[in-house]
C-alpha positions in Angstrom: -101.8 153.4 264.9 -100.3 150.8 267.2 -101.7 147.2 267.4 -103.1 148.0 270.8 -104.9 151.1 269.5 -106.5 149.1 266.6 -107.7 146.5 269.1 -109.3 149.1 271.3 -110.9 150.8 268.3 -112.4 147.5 267.1 -113.7 146.7 270.6 -115.4 150.1 270.9 -117.1 149.7 267.5 -118.2 146.2 268.4 -120.1 147.8 271.3 -121.9 150.0 268.9 -123.7 147.0 267.3 -124.9 145.6 270.6 -128.7 145.5 271.2 -128.4 148.0 274.1 -126.6 150.7 272.0 -129.2 153.3 271.0 -128.6 156.8 270.0 -129.8 160.4 269.7 -128.6 163.3 267.6 -126.3 166.0 268.9 -125.4 169.5 267.8 -121.8 169.9 269.0 -119.1 167.6 270.2 -115.8 168.5 271.9 -113.1 165.9 272.7 -109.8 164.1 272.0 -108.5 162.6 268.7 -105.9 159.9 268.8 -104.1 158.1 266.0 -101.0 158.9 263.9 -101.3 162.4 265.3 -103.0 163.4 268.6 -105.0 166.4 269.5 -108.3 168.1 270.1 -111.4 168.0 267.9 -114.6 170.1 267.8 -117.5 169.1 265.5 -120.5 171.3 265.1 -123.6 170.5 263.0 -124.8 173.4 260.8 -127.6 171.2 259.4 -129.0 167.7 260.0 -126.5 166.2 257.6 -123.7 168.8 257.5 -121.0 169.5 260.0 -117.9 171.6 260.4 -115.0 170.0 262.3 -111.9 171.7 263.6 -108.8 169.7 264.6 -105.8 171.0 266.5 -103.2 168.2 266.5 -99.5 167.6 267.0 -97.2 165.8 264.6 -93.4 165.7 264.5 -93.1 168.1 267.4 -95.2 170.6 265.5 -98.8 171.9 265.6 -101.3 171.6 262.8 -104.8 173.2 262.5 -107.3 171.5 260.2 -110.8 172.7 259.2 -113.2 170.3 257.5 -116.7 170.4 256.0 -118.4 167.0 256.4 -121.6 165.4 255.0 -123.2 162.8 257.2 -125.5 160.0 256.0 -127.5 157.6 258.2 -126.9 153.9 258.3 -130.4 152.7 258.7 -129.6 149.3 260.3 -128.0 150.9 263.4 -129.7 153.9 265.0 -127.3 156.7 265.6 -124.5 155.4 263.4 -123.7 157.6 260.4 -121.0 157.5 257.8 -119.5 160.7 256.6 -117.2 162.2 254.0 -115.8 165.7 253.3 -112.8 167.8 252.8 -111.0 170.9 254.0 -107.5 172.4 254.5 -104.7 172.4 257.0 -102.0 174.8 258.1 -99.2 174.4 260.7 -95.6 173.9 261.4 -93.2 171.1 262.1 -90.2 171.3 264.2 -86.7 170.6 262.7 -86.2 167.8 265.2 -88.6 165.4 263.5 -86.8 162.4 262.1 -88.8 160.4 259.5 -86.4 158.2 257.4 -87.2 160.0 254.1 -86.7 163.6 255.4 -83.9 165.9 254.1 -81.1 165.9 256.7 -80.9 169.7 256.4 -84.5 170.2 257.4 -84.8 173.0 260.0 -88.6 173.1 260.4 -91.3 174.3 258.2 -94.7 175.8 257.7 -97.0 173.4 256.0 -100.2 174.0 254.1 -102.4 171.6 252.2 -105.8 170.1 251.6 -107.5 167.2 253.3 -110.2 164.6 252.6 -112.0 162.6 255.3 -114.2 159.6 255.4 -115.4 157.7 258.5 -118.1 156.5 260.9 -119.7 158.6 263.6 -121.8 157.3 266.5 -123.7 158.9 269.4 -124.9 157.0 272.5 -128.5 157.5 273.7 -128.0 157.3 277.4 -124.6 159.1 277.6 -123.4 162.3 276.0 -120.6 160.5 274.2 -119.8 160.5 270.5 -117.3 158.2 268.9 -115.8 158.7 265.4 -113.4 156.6 263.5 -112.0 158.2 260.3 -109.4 158.2 257.6 -108.0 161.6 256.7 -105.5 161.7 253.8 -103.8 165.0 253.0 -101.9 166.7 250.2 -99.2 169.1 251.3 -98.4 171.9 248.9 -95.3 173.2 250.9 -92.3 171.6 252.6 -92.2 167.9 252.0 -95.0 168.4 249.5 -97.0 165.3 248.4 -99.6 162.9 249.5 -99.9 161.9 253.1 -102.1 158.9 253.4 -101.4 157.6 256.9 -103.9 159.6 259.1 -106.3 157.2 260.8 -107.8 158.3 264.1 -110.4 157.6 266.8 -112.1 160.6 268.3 -114.0 160.6 271.6 -116.2 163.7 272.2 -118.5 165.0 274.8 -121.7 165.8 272.9 -124.3 168.4 273.7 
């Protein structure tokens, strides 16, 4: 994440702790995810403390779909702020035009498959249907450039209903 993105994320979460920030629960949130990769996110609660999240995001001129199961726990000091953890899997493809410094020069594109973990903070505003989420989502690829990918940090902004 760029320095500017980190500053914006810190400013948003500073707002969360202001006296006027109060919250309510929500059932489903749909929005944008921005970080190392960018895309769309949908989070739907299947119980008070359990949610399913789907992420469709781009990386290295490819497209990846991630499905996650998340457990949410309240942070009692701030109403509406929860921390969460969970896991899931991803599948997608990367274009052969990507150019990380460590890649094989003969790489022509690939289908990727792996598992993901996630941990983060989730907040819903009381007087606006806006949900913010800041998370760290490491992944382990089993195919094509297999190995641990620990660089996925993102901020999600969702319309909540």
